[in-house]
C-alpha positions in Angstrom: 11.0 -2.4 11.2 12.7 -5.6 9.8 11.1 -7.7 7.1 11.3 -11.5 7.4 11.0 -13.6 4.2 10.6 -17.4 4.2 10.9 -19.2 0.8 9.9 -22.9 0.7 10.7 -25.2 -2.2 8.6 -24.1 -5.2 7.0 -21.5 -3.0 4.0 -20.9 -0.8 0.4 -20.8 -2.2 -2.6 -18.7 -1.4 -3.9 -21.7 0.7 -0.7 -21.4 2.8 -1.3 -17.7 3.3 -4.9 -18.3 4.3 -3.7 -20.8 7.0 -1.3 -18.3 8.6 -2.2 -17.3 12.2 -4.0 -14.0 12.9 -1.3 -12.8 15.3 -1.2 -9.1 14.6 1.7 -9.4 12.2 1.4 -8.4 8.5 1.9 -11.4 6.2 2.2 -11.0 2.4 2.6 -13.6 -0.3 4.8 -12.3 -3.1 6.2 -14.6 -5.8 5.8 -17.7 -3.6 7.5 -16.1 -0.6 5.9 -15.2 2.7 7.0 -11.8 3.8 6.3 -10.8 7.4 6.6 -7.3 8.8 6.2 -6.3 12.4 3.6 -3.8 13.6 4.1 -0.3 12.3 5.5 2.5 14.5 3.3 5.4 15.7 4.4 7.9 13.0 3.5 5.4 10.3 0.1 4.8 11.8 -0.5 8.6 12.3 0.2 9.2 8.6 -1.9 6.2 7.5 -4.9 7.4 9.6 -4.7 11.0 8.3 -4.5 9.7 4.7 -7.5 7.5 5.3 -9.5 10.4 6.6 -8.6 12.4 3.4 -9.4 9.5 1.2 -12.8 8.8 2.9 -13.9 12.4 2.0 -12.6 12.2 -1.6 -13.5 8.7 -2.7 -16.3 8.1 -5.1 -19.5 6.9 -3.5 -19.2 3.4 -5.0 -15.7 2.9 -3.6 -14.4 2.1 -0.1 -11.2 3.0 1.6 -9.3 0.5 3.7 -6.2 0.7 5.9 -4.0 -2.2 6.8 -4.5 -4.9 7.7 -6.3 -5.7 4.5 -5.3 -8.3 2.0 -5.2 -7.4 -1.7 -5.2 -10.5 -4.0 -3.1 -10.1 -7.1 -2.8 -12.6 -10.0 -0.3 -15.4 -9.7 -1.2 -16.5 -6.1 -0.1 -13.3 -4.6 -1.6 -11.5 -1.5 -0.2 -8.1 -0.6 -1.2 -5.8 2.2 -1.0 -2.2 1.2 -1.1 0.4 3.9 -4.1 2.0 2.2 -6.2 1.1 -0.8 -9.3 2.5 -2.5 -11.5 0.0 -4.3 -14.9 -0.2 -5.9 -17.5 -2.1 -3.8 -17.5 -4.9 -6.4 -13.8 -5.7 -5.6 -14.5 -6.1 -1.8 -14.9 -9.7 -0.8 -15.5 -11.3 2.6 -11.8 -12.0 3.4 -9.8 -9.7 1.0 -10.0 -7.2 -1.8 -9.5 -8.2 -5.4 -8.7 -6.2 -8.6 -9.5 -3.8 -9.8 -8.6 -1.1 -7.3 -8.4 2.6 -7.8 -5.3 3.3 -5.7 -2.8 1.7 -3.4 -0.6 3.5 -1.0 2.5 2.5 1.0 3.9 4.5 3.9 7.6 3.8 3.8 9.4 2.8 7.0 13.1 2.5 7.4 13.0 -1.3 7.2 10.5 -1.4 4.4 12.1 0.9 1.8 13.2 -1.7 -0.7 10.1 -3.8 -0.1 7.8 -0.8 -0.8 9.8 0.9 -3.6 11.0 -2.2 -5.5 9.2 -5.4 -4.6 5.7 -4.1 -4.1 6.1 -1.5 -6.9 6.9 -4.3 -9.4 4.0 -6.5 -8.1 1.5 -3.6 -8.4 2.7 -2.7 -11.8 2.5 -6.3 -13.1 -1.0 -6.4 -11.7 -2.0 -3.3 -13.7 -2.8 -1.1 -10.8 -2.8 2.4 -12.4 -2.1 4.5 -9.3 0.5 3.8 -6.6 1.5 6.4 -4.0 4.4 6.4 -1.7 4.6 8.5 1.5 8.1 8.5 3.0 8.6 9.9 6.5 12.0 8.4 7.0 14.2 11.3 5.8 14.9 14.7 7.2 11.8 15.9 5.3 8.8 13.7 4.6 8.1 13.2 0.9 5.2 12.2 -1.3 5.4 10.4 -4.7 2.5 9.7 -6.9 3.2 7.0 -9.5 1.0 6.3 -12.6 1.2 3.2 -14.7 2.3 3.9 -18.3 3.3 1.1 -20.7 3.5 -1.4 -17.8 5.9 0.7 -15.8 5.3 3.4 -13.2 6.2 6.9 -14.0 6.4 9.7 -11.5 3.3 12.0 -11.8 4.2 14.1 -8.7 7.0 14.2 -6.2 7.2 16.8 -3.4 8.2 17.3 0.2 5.9 20.3 0.5 2.2 20.6 -0.4 0.3 17.9 -2.4 -2.5 19.2 -4.7 -3.5 16.3 -6.9 -6.7 15.4 -8.8 -6.3 11.8 -9.9 -7.3 9.3 -8.9 -8.6 11.2 -5.8 -8.7 15.0 -5.4 -6.8 15.7 -2.2 -4.7 18.5 -0.8 -2.4 18.4 2.2 1.1 19.2 3.4 3.3 16.1 3.6 4.8 17.1 6.9 1.3 17.4 8.5 0.7 13.7 7.9 3.5 12.8 10.4 3.2 15.8 12.9 2.1 15.0 16.4 -0.8 17.1 17.6 
């Protein structure tokens, strides 16, 4: 999966993002730059779907779970599209989700590694999103990393390529490899 970025003068605005076509591509607005990524591969979608099922069962009753495509509006005219997010009902608008959110998750693809682990990580931290999870199926063994915001930076709360047994912000248990396995 290859990301395409398009800077323009002083940068794009939220109005520019809202005018983009609904053509099945994923468009994000980060720091005045439009970032487009192609549709995800089947393994990515398989993982995302399974996580969404786990999150649906674990989310508080006053929260909702969304899978991409869903816009997440961040301060500074930014619109990101996490693979999954959990948000209180009060944050869910007609066109996108606003802060606060309980959790954002990115499923790392070969072409999105830097985007997910550097660019989006920095944007989510700057926005004050307390919990950010990364699920990476690109290596020889899939891996899970739970990050928690501390002092404006993410610290690793859990990293494993085996079983995940975590309580915050959602109590979920699963084997990382099972998220990607064909059935």
